[in-house]
C-alpha positions in Angstrom: 0.0 0.0 0.0 1.5 3.4 -1.0 2.5 5.9 1.7 -0.3 8.5 2.2 0.7 12.1 2.1 -0.3 12.7 5.7 1.2 9.4 6.9 4.5 9.7 8.9 7.3 7.4 7.9 9.0 6.3 11.0 12.4 4.5 11.1 13.1 2.3 14.2 15.9 -0.1 15.0 18.9 -0.6 17.2 21.9 1.8 17.4 24.0 1.4 14.3 21.1 0.4 12.1 21.4 3.6 10.0 18.3 5.4 11.0 19.9 8.8 11.3 21.6 8.3 7.9 18.7 6.8 6.0 16.0 9.2 7.3 17.4 12.3 5.7 17.7 10.6 2.4 14.1 9.4 2.5 12.9 12.9 3.6 14.8 14.5 0.7 13.6 12.0 -1.9 10.0 12.2 -0.7 10.0 16.0 -0.2 9.0 15.7 3.4 10.2 17.3 6.6 12.7 15.3 8.7 12.3 14.9 12.5 15.1 13.5 14.5 13.6 12.4 17.8 17.0 12.7 19.6 17.2 16.4 18.4 13.7 17.0 19.8 14.7 15.5 23.1 17.9 17.5 23.3 16.0 20.7 22.6 13.3 19.9 25.2 15.9 18.9 27.9 18.3 21.7 27.1 21.3 19.3 27.2 22.8 16.4 25.4 21.2 12.9 25.8 24.3 11.6 27.6 23.8 14.3 30.2 20.0 13.5 30.5 20.9 9.9 31.3 23.7 10.9 33.7 21.9 13.7 35.5 18.2 12.8 35.2 18.2 9.1 34.5 16.7 6.9 31.8 13.2 7.5 33.1 13.4 11.2 32.3 14.8 10.4 28.9 11.9 8.1 28.1 9.4 10.7 29.3 10.9 13.2 26.9 11.0 10.6 24.2 7.2 9.8 24.7 6.4 13.5 24.4 8.5 13.8 21.2 6.6 10.8 19.6 3.3 12.4 20.5 4.3 15.6 18.8 5.5 14.1 15.5 3.9 16.0 12.7 1.8 14.2 10.1 3.7 13.5 6.8 7.2 13.7 8.3 10.0 11.2 8.0 11.1 10.4 11.6 14.3 9.0 12.9 12.9 7.5 16.1 15.9 6.5 18.0 16.3 2.9 19.3 13.8 2.8 22.2 10.9 5.0 21.1 9.0 2.2 19.4 9.5 0.0 22.4 7.2 2.2 24.6 3.7 0.7 24.5 1.9 4.1 24.2 4.3 5.4 21.6 4.2 2.2 19.6 0.4 2.1 19.5 0.3 5.7 18.3 3.0 5.1 15.7 1.3 1.9 14.4 -2.0 3.7 14.0 -0.7 7.0 12.4 2.6 6.1 10.7 4.3 3.6 8.5 6.9 2.1 10.8 10.1 0.6 9.2 12.4 -1.6 11.3 16.0 -1.3 10.1 17.4 -4.7 11.2 21.1 -4.8 11.8 23.3 -7.6 13.1 25.4 -7.2 16.3 28.6 -7.4 14.2 27.6 -4.8 11.8 26.3 -2.5 14.5 29.6 -2.8 16.4 31.5 -1.9 13.3 29.4 1.1 12.7 29.2 2.6 16.2 32.5 1.5 17.8 33.0 2.9 21.2 30.9 6.1 21.0 30.6 7.8 24.4 27.5 9.8 23.1 25.6 6.5 23.1 25.0 5.7 26.8 23.3 2.3 26.1 25.9 1.0 23.6 27.6 -1.2 26.1 24.3 -3.1 26.6 23.6 -3.5 22.9 23.0 -7.3 22.8 20.9 -7.4 25.9 18.8 -4.5 24.6 18.3 -6.3 21.3 17.1 -9.4 23.0 14.5 -7.4 24.8 13.6 -5.1 21.9 13.5 -7.5 18.9 10.0 -8.8 19.6 8.8 -5.2 19.8 10.6 -4.1 16.6 9.0 -7.0 14.8 5.6 -5.3 15.1 6.8 -2.7 12.6 4.9 -2.6 9.3 8.1 -3.3 7.3 11.5 -4.8 8.1 14.6 -4.0 6.0 17.8 -6.0 6.7 20.6 -3.5 6.4 23.9 -5.4 6.8 26.2 -4.8 3.9 24.0 -2.1 2.3 24.8 1.5 1.7 22.4 4.1 3.1 21.1 4.8 -0.4 20.4 1.1 -1.0 18.5 0.9 2.3 16.5 4.0 1.4 15.7 2.5 -2.0 14.5 -0.8 -0.4 12.3 1.2 1.9 10.8 3.2 -0.9 10.3 0.1 -3.1 8.5 -1.7 -0.3 6.0 1.2 0.4 
């Protein structure tokens, strides 16, 4: 089914799956606004995400994330961040109002892509997070396996599948 003009296209997946690289390509190709959930959270918190985690805790981060999901404009392309689609309220809203695409990346490929990035406070728990999140990600409308693909190839696969 084609993507409706008011339907948001939301990319979800683990750290290193390419959401923040593929989303701008899709936004440009579709002529739609881009919303980076992490940028919205930083703006609302007034500080970087790593500081939100360190100073306010993951609970505060998740509350900011829920508010950012609720504020997504219709027709945008959204880079959700890794945990946004795992929140029951956010996932229900996204599944009802957006086309959700799970960018599926292997642990090996993700490790190669993200390395030891201190800006990613949950990177050290990647595999444990994946075990918990994978059943939630599988609820997405579409899954695209990204290992070995360029961002352009991933974006093309998403568009071809819509």
